[in-house]
N, C-alpha and C positions, 0 to 999 in steps of 0.2 A: 172811151165808152162804145165808141163805133167799132172796137176791136172786139165789144163782148156779146152784140148783136146776133152773130151766129150759135150760139153758147146759147143765147134765153129762146131764142126759137127754137133751136134743138130740144132743149131740157120741156118749151111749152107743147110742143109737138108727142115727146115720150110720156109725159105725166097726162095727155090727153084722151090718149086712145089705148089702152091695153088691149094685146090682141094673144092669142096664143092659138097653135097647132092644132088640132086631133091626138097625135103620137106626142106632144108634150104634155099631156095631161097624163098622160100613162108614168111621166116622169117629174114628179113633182116635188121633189128636192132639187134637183137640178136645174128646175125654174126658179125657184124659190131661193138657191144659192146665186144665181145669175143677177135677181131683181136686187139683193141686196150688195153684190159685190158694185154694182154700180150704183151703189147709193139711194137704190128707187126707196119708196116705202112698202109697207106690205100691200101685194096685189091677191091677196087669197079671195077674196069675196067675189072681184072681180071675174079671176080666173074660174073660179069655182061657175059660174054663171053662165060664163063663155063653153066651160066643157060640158055642161049638162048640155047646152045649146046644141050641142055636138053629140049627145047621145053616150057620153063619158063621164066619167064621175072623177071629180078632183079629190085627194087623200091629203086634208089639209094639213093635219099634224104635218105631215112627211114634206107638206111644203113651208112649213113653222118652221121646222126642226132645220132646214134647208137657208133658211133666209136667218135664221139664228147665227148659223154660220157664215153664211156670207157676210151679213153684218160685222160678227168676229173678224173676220180676214180683212174687209172694211178700214174697221178700224183701228187695224193693227197696221195697214200700210199709211193709212192717214199720220197716222202717230212718228212715223219713220219719215216721212216727206215725201213718199210714194203717191198719194193723191192731192189735188188739187182742192 
């Protein structure tokens, strides 16, 4: 169980504070894909407000398309033993 402590700490820190750089607001497909390939739940509502605070607009549809593709790839890799 002690061996899993670093993993739990990492997951807790990643899920607790989603951030996005201003230039990433212009690449919503890539951000969505990245989130899904790492096994994260969609963060589009969080990113939309963060981008808005930076004076940018997140294309939620493009983020969703990237997340769907990343989720497909994550599941495919998991089925073939590539993801724990």
